ChimeraX commands (.cxc) that place a marker at each C-alpha (Angstrom):
marker #1 position 65.74,41.44,161.52 radius 0.5
marker #1 position 64.19,40.02,158.37 radius 0.5
marker #1 position 60.44,40.21,158.72 radius 0.5
marker #1 position 57.31,40.42,156.68 radius 0.5
marker #1 position 53.59,40.86,156.62 radius 0.5
marker #1 position 51.73,38.94,153.97 radius 0.5
marker #1 position 48.43,40.14,152.56 radius 0.5
marker #1 position 46.81,37.79,150.08 radius 0.5
marker #1 position 45.68,39.23,146.78 radius 0.5
marker #1 position 45.22,36.82,143.89 radius 0.5
marker #1 position 45.36,39.13,140.92 radius 0.5
marker #1 position 47.66,41.76,139.60 radius 0.5
marker #1 position 48.02,43.77,136.41 radius 0.5
marker #1 position 50.96,45.00,134.43 radius 0.5
marker #1 position 52.76,48.15,135.50 radius 0.5
marker #1 position 55.76,50.16,134.42 radius 0.5
marker #1 position 58.42,51.16,136.96 radius 0.5
marker #1 position 61.33,53.56,136.41 radius 0.5
marker #1 position 64.47,52.08,137.98 radius 0.5
marker #1 position 68.00,53.48,138.34 radius 0.5
marker #1 position 71.32,51.65,138.25 radius 0.5
marker #1 position 74.53,53.25,139.54 radius 0.5
marker #1 position 77.69,52.56,141.55 radius 0.5
marker #1 position 77.90,53.73,145.14 radius 0.5
marker #1 position 80.94,55.28,146.83 radius 0.5
marker #1 position 82.40,51.77,147.31 radius 0.5
marker #1 position 82.02,50.91,143.66 radius 0.5
marker #1 position 79.15,48.46,144.20 radius 0.5
marker #1 position 76.18,48.40,141.85 radius 0.5
marker #1 position 72.93,49.76,143.32 radius 0.5
marker #1 position 69.43,49.29,141.89 radius 0.5
marker #1 position 66.80,51.72,143.17 radius 0.5
marker #1 position 63.46,53.31,142.30 radius 0.5
marker #1 position 64.83,56.66,143.57 radius 0.5
marker #1 position 67.20,58.67,141.44 radius 0.5
marker #1 position 70.36,59.43,143.49 radius 0.5
marker #1 position 71.41,62.99,144.19 radius 0.5
marker #1 position 74.74,64.25,142.98 radius 0.5
marker #1 position 76.64,63.70,139.78 radius 0.5
marker #1 position 76.83,59.90,139.78 radius 0.5
marker #1 position 76.75,58.17,136.42 radius 0.5
marker #1 position 73.18,56.84,136.47 radius 0.5
marker #1 position 71.59,54.43,134.04 radius 0.5
marker #1 position 67.79,54.55,133.74 radius 0.5
marker #1 position 66.02,51.20,133.47 radius 0.5
marker #1 position 62.37,50.99,132.48 radius 0.5
marker #1 position 61.01,47.82,134.09 radius 0.5
marker #1 position 57.81,46.33,132.67 radius 0.5
marker #1 position 56.26,43.56,134.74 radius 0.5
marker #1 position 54.30,40.87,132.90 radius 0.5
marker #1 position 50.53,40.89,133.14 radius 0.5
marker #1 position 49.19,37.97,135.14 radius 0.5
marker #1 position 45.56,37.89,136.19 radius 0.5
marker #1 position 44.19,35.07,138.30 radius 0.5
marker #1 position 40.51,34.17,137.95 radius 0.5
marker #1 position 38.76,34.61,141.26 radius 0.5
marker #1 position 35.81,32.76,142.78 radius 0.5
marker #1 position 32.66,34.68,141.92 radius 0.5
marker #1 position 28.87,34.63,142.12 radius 0.5
marker #1 position 27.09,35.94,139.04 radius 0.5
marker #1 position 23.73,36.06,137.25 radius 0.5
marker #1 position 22.98,34.01,134.16 radius 0.5
marker #1 position 19.85,33.78,131.98 radius 0.5
marker #1 position 19.03,30.84,129.73 radius 0.5
marker #1 position 15.83,29.47,128.16 radius 0.5
marker #1 position 13.65,31.80,130.19 radius 0.5
marker #1 position 15.28,30.88,133.51 radius 0.5
marker #1 position 17.27,33.18,135.74 radius 0.5
marker #1 position 20.17,31.64,137.61 radius 0.5
marker #1 position 22.55,32.71,140.36 radius 0.5
marker #1 position 25.76,30.73,139.93 radius 0.5
marker #1 position 28.82,30.25,142.12 radius 0.5
marker #1 position 32.02,29.61,140.23 radius 0.5
marker #1 position 35.20,28.32,141.88 radius 0.5
marker #1 position 38.23,28.18,139.55 radius 0.5
marker #1 position 40.67,27.04,142.25 radius 0.5
marker #1 position 42.13,23.60,142.88 radius 0.5
marker #1 position 40.74,23.79,146.41 radius 0.5
marker #1 position 37.35,24.18,148.12 radius 0.5
marker #1 position 35.91,27.66,148.52 radius 0.5
marker #1 position 33.21,28.79,150.92 radius 0.5
marker #1 position 30.68,31.28,149.55 radius 0.5
marker #1 position 28.27,33.38,151.55 radius 0.5
marker #1 position 25.48,35.09,149.61 radius 0.5
marker #1 position 23.08,37.65,151.06 radius 0.5
marker #1 position 19.87,38.19,149.13 radius 0.5
marker #1 position 16.12,38.44,149.53 radius 0.5
marker #1 position 15.99,35.37,147.27 radius 0.5
marker #1 position 16.82,33.16,150.24 radius 0.5
marker #1 position 14.29,32.66,153.00 radius 0.5
marker #1 position 16.86,33.04,155.73 radius 0.5
marker #1 position 18.44,36.03,154.03 radius 0.5
marker #1 position 21.70,34.19,153.36 radius 0.5
marker #1 position 23.08,31.08,151.80 radius 0.5
marker #1 position 26.41,29.35,152.37 radius 0.5
marker #1 position 27.83,27.12,149.70 radius 0.5
marker #1 position 31.01,25.04,149.53 radius 0.5
marker #1 position 32.31,24.62,146.01 radius 0.5
marker #1 position 35.02,22.04,145.40 radius 0.5
marker #1 position 37.41,22.13,142.50 radius 0.5
marker #1 position 36.88,24.19,139.36 radius 0.5
marker #1 position 33.15,23.82,138.85 radius 0.5
marker #1 position 29.97,25.87,138.83 radius 0.5
marker #1 position 27.04,25.37,141.16 radius 0.5
marker #1 position 23.53,26.79,140.80 radius 0.5
marker #1 position 22.52,28.67,143.94 radius 0.5
marker #1 position 19.17,29.97,142.69 radius 0.5
marker #1 position 16.81,29.28,139.76 radius 0.5
marker #1 position 13.67,31.27,138.97 radius 0.5
marker #1 position 11.46,32.45,136.12 radius 0.5
marker #1 position 11.76,35.97,137.51 radius 0.5
marker #1 position 14.96,38.06,137.56 radius 0.5
marker #1 position 17.30,37.33,140.45 radius 0.5
marker #1 position 17.00,39.89,143.27 radius 0.5
marker #1 position 19.97,42.02,144.26 radius 0.5
marker #1 position 22.64,40.16,146.17 radius 0.5
marker #1 position 26.00,40.50,147.89 radius 0.5
marker #1 position 28.56,37.78,148.41 radius 0.5
marker #1 position 31.90,36.93,149.92 radius 0.5
marker #1 position 34.17,33.92,149.69 radius 0.5
marker #1 position 36.96,32.25,151.60 radius 0.5
marker #1 position 39.55,29.72,150.45 radius 0.5
marker #1 position 39.16,26.35,152.16 radius 0.5
marker #1 position 36.45,24.20,153.68 radius 0.5
marker #1 position 35.28,25.47,157.11 radius 0.5
marker #1 position 34.80,21.82,158.17 radius 0.5
marker #1 position 38.56,21.24,157.91 radius 0.5
marker #1 position 40.03,19.32,160.83 radius 0.5
marker #1 position 43.82,19.55,160.72 radius 0.5
marker #1 position 45.91,16.52,161.64 radius 0.5
marker #1 position 49.03,16.55,163.80 radius 0.5
marker #1 position 51.54,16.60,160.96 radius 0.5
marker #1 position 55.32,16.99,161.23 radius 0.5
marker #1 position 56.56,19.30,158.48 radius 0.5
marker #1 position 59.87,19.01,156.69 radius 0.5
marker #1 position 62.07,22.05,156.33 radius 0.5
marker #1 position 60.70,24.26,153.52 radius 0.5
marker #1 position 64.22,24.83,152.15 radius 0.5
marker #1 position 66.35,22.40,150.15 radius 0.5
marker #1 position 69.67,23.92,151.13 radius 0.5
marker #1 position 71.85,21.98,153.59 radius 0.5
marker #1 position 73.21,25.30,154.83 radius 0.5
marker #1 position 72.04,26.65,158.20 radius 0.5
marker #1 position 69.29,29.27,157.90 radius 0.5
marker #1 position 68.10,31.37,160.83 radius 0.5
marker #1 position 64.46,31.73,161.89 radius 0.5
marker #1 position 64.18,35.50,162.34 radius 0.5
marker #1 position 60.51,35.66,163.35 radius 0.5
marker #1 position 58.22,32.90,164.56 radius 0.5
marker #1 position 54.81,32.44,166.19 radius 0.5
marker #1 position 53.39,35.66,167.66 radius 0.5
marker #1 position 56.24,37.70,166.19 radius 0.5
marker #1 position 55.80,41.32,167.25 radius 0.5
marker #1 position 56.88,42.88,163.94 radius 0.5
marker #1 position 54.25,41.40,161.66 radius 0.5
marker #1 position 52.95,38.05,162.95 radius 0.5
marker #1 position 50.11,39.56,164.96 radius 0.5
marker #1 position 46.99,39.00,162.82 radius 0.5
marker #1 position 45.08,35.70,162.71 radius 0.5
marker #1 position 46.35,34.78,159.23 radius 0.5
marker #1 position 50.03,35.16,160.22 radius 0.5
marker #1 position 50.08,34.57,163.98 radius 0.5
marker #1 position 51.62,31.12,163.52 radius 0.5
marker #1 position 53.98,31.94,160.66 radius 0.5
marker #1 position 57.76,31.69,160.52 radius 0.5
marker #1 position 60.28,33.83,158.64 radius 0.5
marker #1 position 63.49,32.09,157.60 radius 0.5
marker #1 position 66.35,34.29,156.40 radius 0.5
marker #1 position 68.29,33.00,153.39 radius 0.5
marker #1 position 70.20,34.33,150.40 radius 0.5
marker #1 position 68.26,35.30,147.28 radius 0.5
marker #1 position 67.95,32.30,144.99 radius 0.5
marker #1 position 67.89,29.59,147.66 radius 0.5
marker #1 position 65.70,26.64,146.62 radius 0.5
marker #1 position 62.31,26.53,148.40 radius 0.5
marker #1 position 60.88,23.02,148.78 radius 0.5
marker #1 position 57.52,21.56,149.77 radius 0.5
marker #1 position 57.26,20.86,153.49 radius 0.5
marker #1 position 54.34,18.48,152.87 radius 0.5
marker #1 position 52.72,16.80,149.91 radius 0.5
marker #1 position 49.66,18.37,148.34 radius 0.5
marker #1 position 48.13,20.08,145.32 radius 0.5
marker #1 position 49.27,23.48,144.09 radius 0.5
marker #1 position 46.39,25.97,144.38 radius 0.5
marker #1 position 47.99,29.02,142.85 radius 0.5
marker #1 position 51.33,30.64,142.11 radius 0.5
marker #1 position 52.29,34.31,141.85 radius 0.5
marker #1 position 55.83,35.22,140.81 radius 0.5
marker #1 position 55.49,38.45,138.80 radius 0.5
marker #1 position 56.74,41.13,141.23 radius 0.5
marker #1 position 60.35,42.26,141.72 radius 0.5
marker #1 position 60.48,44.86,144.50 radius 0.5
marker #1 position 60.08,45.06,148.28 radius 0.5
marker #1 position 59.53,47.70,150.95 radius 0.5
marker #1 position 57.99,48.47,154.33 radius 0.5
marker #1 position 55.10,50.73,153.30 radius 0.5
marker #1 position 51.46,49.67,152.93 radius 0.5
marker #1 position 51.88,49.80,149.15 radius 0.5
marker #1 position 53.75,46.48,149.29 radius 0.5
marker #1 position 51.25,44.56,151.46 radius 0.5
marker #1 position 49.62,42.72,148.53 radius 0.5
marker #1 position 52.68,42.53,146.26 radius 0.5
marker #1 position 54.47,39.46,147.63 radius 0.5
marker #1 position 55.05,36.52,145.29 radius 0.5
marker #1 position 53.89,33.20,146.71 radius 0.5
marker #1 position 52.88,29.59,146.15 radius 0.5
marker #1 position 49.87,28.01,147.90 radius 0.5
marker #1 position 49.61,24.25,148.39 radius 0.5
marker #1 position 46.48,22.41,149.56 radius 0.5
marker #1 position 47.06,19.48,151.93 radius 0.5
marker #1 position 44.98,16.32,152.20 radius 0.5
marker #1 position 43.44,17.41,155.53 radius 0.5
marker #1 position 42.09,20.66,154.02 radius 0.5
marker #1 position 44.76,22.99,155.39 radius 0.5
marker #1 position 47.06,24.82,153.00 radius 0.5
marker #1 position 50.60,26.17,153.13 radius 0.5
marker #1 position 51.77,29.54,151.88 radius 0.5
marker #1 position 55.38,29.96,150.72 radius 0.5
marker #1 position 55.80,33.74,150.34 radius 0.5
marker #1 position 58.27,36.35,149.07 radius 0.5
marker #1 position 59.65,34.04,146.38 radius 0.5
marker #1 position 61.89,35.42,143.65 radius 0.5
marker #1 position 60.23,36.85,140.56 radius 0.5
marker #1 position 59.94,34.33,137.72 radius 0.5
marker #1 position 61.20,31.42,139.84 radius 0.5
marker #1 position 58.04,29.30,140.34 radius 0.5
marker #1 position 58.71,25.73,139.19 radius 0.5
marker #1 position 55.16,24.43,139.69 radius 0.5
marker #1 position 51.73,25.46,138.44 radius 0.5
marker #1 position 48.14,25.22,139.71 radius 0.5
marker #1 position 46.88,21.66,139.72 radius 0.5
marker #1 position 50.30,20.06,140.11 radius 0.5
marker #1 position 50.49,17.25,142.64 radius 0.5
marker #1 position 53.71,17.58,144.63 radius 0.5
marker #1 position 55.59,15.51,147.20 radius 0.5
marker #1 position 57.40,16.69,150.33 radius 0.5
marker #1 position 60.87,17.83,149.28 radius 0.5
marker #1 position 59.92,18.83,145.73 radius 0.5
marker #1 position 61.46,22.16,144.74 radius 0.5
marker #1 position 58.78,24.86,144.34 radius 0.5
marker #1 position 60.69,28.08,143.64 radius 0.5
marker #1 position 63.64,30.23,144.74 radius 0.5
marker #1 position 63.72,32.61,147.68 radius 0.5
marker #1 position 63.49,36.37,147.27 radius 0.5
marker #1 position 62.27,39.50,149.03 radius 0.5
marker #1 position 59.15,40.49,147.08 radius 0.5
marker #1 position 56.37,42.52,148.67 radius 0.5
marker #1 position 56.31,43.74,152.28 radius 0.5
marker #1 position 59.75,42.61,153.35 radius 0.5
marker #1 position 62.94,43.95,154.93 radius 0.5
marker #1 position 65.26,41.42,153.33 radius 0.5
marker #1 position 65.46,38.08,151.50 radius 0.5
marker #1 position 63.64,35.34,153.39 radius 0.5
marker #1 position 60.84,32.81,153.23 radius 0.5
marker #1 position 57.53,33.45,154.99 radius 0.5
marker #1 position 56.00,30.03,155.71 radius 0.5
marker #1 position 52.57,29.53,157.25 radius 0.5
marker #1 position 49.86,26.86,157.48 radius 0.5
marker #1 position 46.30,28.16,157.17 radius 0.5
marker #1 position 42.69,27.01,157.14 radius 0.5
marker #1 position 39.23,28.49,156.72 radius 0.5
marker #1 position 37.68,29.04,160.13 radius 0.5
marker #1 position 34.24,29.94,158.77 radius 0.5
marker #1 position 34.78,32.77,156.25 radius 0.5
marker #1 position 37.92,33.77,158.14 radius 0.5
marker #1 position 41.51,32.84,157.39 radius 0.5
marker #1 position 43.42,31.62,160.40 radius 0.5
marker #1 position 46.92,30.24,160.80 radius 0.5
marker #1 position 47.57,27.12,162.86 radius 0.5
marker #1 position 50.61,26.12,164.94 radius 0.5
marker #1 position 52.82,23.35,163.59 radius 0.5
marker #1 position 56.08,21.51,164.19 radius 0.5
marker #1 position 59.06,20.87,161.98 radius 0.5
marker #1 position 61.07,17.67,162.06 radius 0.5
marker #1 position 64.88,17.84,161.89 radius 0.5
marker #1 position 67.18,15.62,159.83 radius 0.5
marker #1 position 67.36,13.16,162.71 radius 0.5
marker #1 position 63.58,12.80,162.89 radius 0.5
marker #1 position 63.13,14.86,166.07 radius 0.5
marker #1 position 60.08,17.20,166.12 radius 0.5
marker #1 position 60.52,20.79,167.27 radius 0.5
marker #1 position 58.47,23.97,167.51 radius 0.5
marker #1 position 60.15,26.72,165.44 radius 0.5
marker #1 position 61.31,29.66,167.55 radius 0.5
marker #1 position 63.19,32.85,166.79 radius 0.5
marker #1 position 66.96,32.37,166.57 radius 0.5
marker #1 position 66.83,28.67,165.71 radius 0.5
marker #1 position 68.84,27.33,162.79 radius 0.5
marker #1 position 67.10,25.20,160.17 radius 0.5
marker #1 position 68.44,23.27,157.19 radius 0.5
marker #1 position 66.89,21.29,154.36 radius 0.5
marker #1 position 67.02,17.71,153.20 radius 0.5
marker #1 position 68.24,18.44,149.68 radius 0.5
marker #1 position 71.70,18.49,148.19 radius 0.5
marker #1 position 71.84,22.18,147.24 radius 0.5
marker #1 position 74.49,24.28,149.05 radius 0.5
marker link #1:1,2 radius 0.2
marker link #1:2,3 radius 0.2
marker link #1:3,4 radius 0.2
marker link #1:4,5 radius 0.2
marker link #1:5,6 radius 0.2
marker link #1:6,7 radius 0.2
marker link #1:7,8 radius 0.2
marker link #1:8,9 radius 0.2
marker link #1:9,10 radius 0.2
marker link #1:10,11 radius 0.2
marker link #1:11,12 radius 0.2
marker link #1:12,13 radius 0.2
marker link #1:13,14 radius 0.2
marker link #1:14,15 radius 0.2
marker link #1:15,16 radius 0.2
marker link #1:16,17 radius 0.2
marker link #1:17,18 radius 0.2
marker link #1:18,19 radius 0.2
marker link #1:19,20 radius 0.2
marker link #1:20,21 radius 0.2
marker link #1:21,22 radius 0.2
marker link #1:22,23 radius 0.2
marker link #1:23,24 radius 0.2
marker link #1:24,25 radius 0.2
marker link #1:25,26 radius 0.2
marker link #1:26,27 radius 0.2
marker link #1:27,28 radius 0.2
marker link #1:28,29 radius 0.2
marker link #1:29,30 radius 0.2
marker link #1:30,31 radius 0.2
marker link #1:31,32 radius 0.2
marker link #1:32,33 radius 0.2
marker link #1:33,34 radius 0.2
marker link #1:34,35 radius 0.2
marker link #1:35,36 radius 0.2
marker link #1:36,37 radius 0.2
marker link #1:37,38 radius 0.2
marker link #1:38,39 radius 0.2
marker link #1:39,40 radius 0.2
marker link #1:40,41 radius 0.2
marker link #1:41,42 radius 0.2
marker link #1:42,43 radius 0.2
marker link #1:43,44 radius 0.2
marker link #1:44,45 radius 0.2
marker link #1:45,46 radius 0.2
marker link #1:46,47 radius 0.2
marker link #1:47,48 radius 0.2
marker link #1:48,49 radius 0.2
marker link #1:49,50 radius 0.2
marker link #1:50,51 radius 0.2
marker link #1:51,52 radius 0.2
marker link #1:52,53 radius 0.2
marker link #1:53,54 radius 0.2
marker link #1:54,55 radius 0.2
marker link #1:55,56 radius 0.2
marker link #1:56,57 radius 0.2
marker link #1:57,58 radius 0.2
marker link #1:58,59 radius 0.2
marker link #1:59,60 radius 0.2
marker link #1:60,61 radius 0.2
marker link #1:61,62 radius 0.2
marker link #1:62,63 radius 0.2
marker link #1:63,64 radius 0.2
marker link #1:64,65 radius 0.2
marker link #1:65,66 radius 0.2
marker link #1:66,67 radius 0.2
marker link #1:67,68 radius 0.2
marker link #1:68,69 radius 0.2
marker link #1:69,70 radius 0.2
marker link #1:70,71 radius 0.2
marker link #1:71,72 radius 0.2
marker link #1:72,73 radius 0.2
marker link #1:73,74 radius 0.2
marker link #1:74,75 radius 0.2
marker link #1:75,76 radius 0.2
marker link #1:76,77 radius 0.2
marker link #1:77,78 radius 0.2
marker link #1:78,79 radius 0.2
marker link #1:79,80 radius 0.2
marker link #1:80,81 radius 0.2
marker link #1:81,82 radius 0.2
marker link #1:82,83 radius 0.2
marker link #1:83,84 radius 0.2
marker link #1:84,85 radius 0.2
marker link #1:85,86 radius 0.2
marker link #1:86,87 radius 0.2
marker link #1:87,88 radius 0.2
marker link #1:88,89 radius 0.2
marker link #1:89,90 radius 0.2
marker link #1:90,91 radius 0.2
marker link #1:91,92 radius 0.2
marker link #1:92,93 radius 0.2
marker link #1:93,94 radius 0.2
marker link #1:94,95 radius 0.2
marker link #1:95,96 radius 0.2
marker link #1:96,97 radius 0.2
marker link #1:97,98 radius 0.2
marker link #1:98,99 radius 0.2
marker link #1:99,100 radius 0.2
marker link #1:100,101 radius 0.2
marker link #1:101,102 radius 0.2
marker link #1:102,103 radius 0.2
marker link #1:103,104 radius 0.2
marker link #1:104,105 radius 0.2
marker link #1:105,106 radius 0.2
marker link #1:106,107 radius 0.2
marker link #1:107,108 radius 0.2
marker link #1:108,109 radius 0.2
marker link #1:109,110 radius 0.2
marker link #1:110,111 radius 0.2
marker link #1:111,112 radius 0.2
marker link #1:112,113 radius 0.2
marker link #1:113,114 radius 0.2
marker link #1:114,115 radius 0.2
marker link #1:115,116 radius 0.2
marker link #1:116,117 radius 0.2
marker link #1:117,118 radius 0.2
marker link #1:118,119 radius 0.2
marker link #1:119,120 radius 0.2
marker link #1:120,121 radius 0.2
marker link #1:121,122 radius 0.2
marker link #1:122,123 radius 0.2
marker link #1:123,124 radius 0.2
marker link #1:124,125 radius 0.2
marker link #1:125,126 radius 0.2
marker link #1:126,127 radius 0.2
marker link #1:127,128 radius 0.2
marker link #1:128,129 radius 0.2
marker link #1:129,130 radius 0.2
marker link #1:130,131 radius 0.2
marker link #1:131,132 radius 0.2
marker link #1:132,133 radius 0.2
marker link #1:133,134 radius 0.2
marker link #1:134,135 radius 0.2
marker link #1:135,136 radius 0.2
marker link #1:136,137 radius 0.2
marker link #1:137,138 radius 0.2
marker link #1:138,139 radius 0.2
marker link #1:139,140 radius 0.2
marker link #1:140,141 radius 0.2
marker link #1:141,142 radius 0.2
marker link #1:142,143 radius 0.2
marker link #1:143,144 radius 0.2
marker link #1:144,145 radius 0.2
marker link #1:145,146 radius 0.2
marker link #1:146,147 radius 0.2
marker link #1:147,148 radius 0.2
marker link #1:148,149 radius 0.2
marker link #1:149,150 radius 0.2
marker link #1:150,151 radius 0.2
marker link #1:151,152 radius 0.2
marker link #1:152,153 radius 0.2
marker link #1:153,154 radius 0.2
marker link #1:154,155 radius 0.2
marker link #1:155,156 radius 0.2
marker link #1:156,157 radius 0.2
marker link #1:157,158 radius 0.2
marker link #1:158,159 radius 0.2
marker link #1:159,160 radius 0.2
marker link #1:160,161 radius 0.2
marker link #1:161,162 radius 0.2
marker link #1:162,163 radius 0.2
marker link #1:163,164 radius 0.2
marker link #1:164,165 radius 0.2
marker link #1:165,166 radius 0.2
marker link #1:166,167 radius 0.2
marker link #1:167,168 radius 0.2
marker link #1:168,169 radius 0.2
marker link #1:169,170 radius 0.2
marker link #1:170,171 radius 0.2
marker link #1:171,172 radius 0.2
marker link #1:172,173 radius 0.2
marker link #1:173,174 radius 0.2
marker link #1:174,175 radius 0.2
marker link #1:175,176 radius 0.2
marker link #1:176,177 radius 0.2
marker link #1:177,178 radius 0.2
marker link #1:178,179 radius 0.2
marker link #1:179,180 radius 0.2
marker link #1:180,181 radius 0.2
marker link #1:181,182 radius 0.2
marker link #1:182,183 radius 0.2
marker link #1:183,184 radius 0.2
marker link #1:184,185 radius 0.2
marker link #1:185,186 radius 0.2
marker link #1:186,187 radius 0.2
marker link #1:187,188 radius 0.2
marker link #1:188,189 radius 0.2
marker link #1:189,190 radius 0.2
marker link #1:190,191 radius 0.2
marker link #1:191,192 radius 0.2
marker link #1:192,193 radius 0.2
marker link #1:193,194 radius 0.2
marker link #1:194,195 radius 0.2
marker link #1:195,196 radius 0.2
marker link #1:196,197 radius 0.2
marker link #1:197,198 radius 0.2
marker link #1:198,199 radius 0.2
marker link #1:199,200 radius 0.2
marker link #1:200,201 radius 0.2
marker link #1:201,202 radius 0.2
marker link #1:202,203 radius 0.2
marker link #1:203,204 radius 0.2
marker link #1:204,205 radius 0.2
marker link #1:205,206 radius 0.2
marker link #1:206,207 radius 0.2
marker link #1:207,208 radius 0.2
marker link #1:208,209 radius 0.2
marker link #1:209,210 radius 0.2
marker link #1:210,211 radius 0.2
marker link #1:211,212 radius 0.2
marker link #1:212,213 radius 0.2
marker link #1:213,214 radius 0.2
marker link #1:214,215 radius 0.2
marker link #1:215,216 radius 0.2
marker link #1:216,217 radius 0.2
marker link #1:217,218 radius 0.2
marker link #1:218,219 radius 0.2
marker link #1:219,220 radius 0.2
marker link #1:220,221 radius 0.2
marker link #1:221,222 radius 0.2
marker link #1:222,223 radius 0.2
marker link #1:223,224 radius 0.2
marker link #1:224,225 radius 0.2
marker link #1:225,226 radius 0.2
marker link #1:226,227 radius 0.2
marker link #1:227,228 radius 0.2
marker link #1:228,229 radius 0.2
marker link #1:229,230 radius 0.2
marker link #1:230,231 radius 0.2
marker link #1:231,232 radius 0.2
marker link #1:232,233 radius 0.2
marker link #1:233,234 radius 0.2
marker link #1:234,235 radius 0.2
marker link #1:235,236 radius 0.2
marker link #1:236,237 radius 0.2
marker link #1:237,238 radius 0.2
marker link #1:238,239 radius 0.2
marker link #1:239,240 radius 0.2
marker link #1:240,241 radius 0.2
marker link #1:241,242 radius 0.2
marker link #1:242,243 radius 0.2
marker link #1:243,244 radius 0.2
marker link #1:244,245 radius 0.2
marker link #1:245,246 radius 0.2
marker link #1:246,247 radius 0.2
marker link #1:247,248 radius 0.2
marker link #1:248,249 radius 0.2
marker link #1:249,250 radius 0.2
marker link #1:250,251 radius 0.2
marker link #1:251,252 radius 0.2
marker link #1:252,253 radius 0.2
marker link #1:253,254 radius 0.2
marker link #1:254,255 radius 0.2
marker link #1:255,256 radius 0.2
marker link #1:256,257 radius 0.2
marker link #1:257,258 radius 0.2
marker link #1:258,259 radius 0.2
marker link #1:259,260 radius 0.2
marker link #1:260,261 radius 0.2
marker link #1:261,262 radius 0.2
marker link #1:262,263 radius 0.2
marker link #1:263,264 radius 0.2
marker link #1:264,265 radius 0.2
marker link #1:265,266 radius 0.2
marker link #1:266,267 radius 0.2
marker link #1:267,268 radius 0.2
marker link #1:268,269 radius 0.2
marker link #1:269,270 radius 0.2
marker link #1:270,271 radius 0.2
marker link #1:271,272 radius 0.2
marker link #1:272,273 radius 0.2
marker link #1:273,274 radius 0.2
marker link #1:274,275 radius 0.2
marker link #1:275,276 radius 0.2
marker link #1:276,277 radius 0.2
marker link #1:277,278 radius 0.2
marker link #1:278,279 radius 0.2
marker link #1:279,280 radius 0.2
marker link #1:280,281 radius 0.2
marker link #1:281,282 radius 0.2
marker link #1:282,283 radius 0.2
marker link #1:283,284 radius 0.2
marker link #1:284,285 radius 0.2
marker link #1:285,286 radius 0.2
marker link #1:286,287 radius 0.2
marker link #1:287,288 radius 0.2
marker link #1:288,289 radius 0.2
marker link #1:289,290 radius 0.2
marker link #1:290,291 radius 0.2
marker link #1:291,292 radius 0.2
marker link #1:292,293 radius 0.2
marker link #1:293,294 radius 0.2
marker link #1:294,295 radius 0.2
marker link #1:295,296 radius 0.2
view
């Protein structure tokens, strides 16, 4: 069964990975990070991933013209909720919603800013999702099997993935937008997969903000295949990337989930797809799904 668990991490750095290429007993090429035993003719490949660092929302101190400021900075094309804990605030905390890529002053004083701690969450906690019918997130007209759906026992057990679906498909299948929106961020710089904790934050993905404040995650895409970039406005059916098996994954598939901020907590929400005939349906394990595009 093709399954996954997606942990969201929005930055990564370059790394070097020793890879091995050889033919197995059936003559097929094998690529592995483990050197095979025996006397096989092995070619060593030194893989260097590109460096790609995403700016993160942050709260920081700034001093100018004798004033001390505490500033919240949100570089994303989506709202972000900040929570700041400091003696500077009468109630001991301050919650701020920053929209777009702008800075907001949280505190201004002639004296140095007291110590503080902060956290942030993507999305506006006031989001009220609408009853939207989602298109298939694949362009291919071929039949693709849903291998894990809502409340999947392998990996769809936490709040952020409880209402996710995994759709098995060959590597390189076109992934398309299931709903119009604005691209928040893309990550497509990782090439490997596995079932250990090491891979939990390695998956490649694209995040798209919807008009109602929810956002979709299209995960495990193929390295280097993203066809959109942050800030792009996309329509339902637009091709986003190609499918892969990056990160915590047991095989090539798409992990698709709709999320929102439930007050400094990421939660997934149930949804329905609509088939080519316009009939809504709740995705369940074992169902076949196909896209609206012309790709095979």
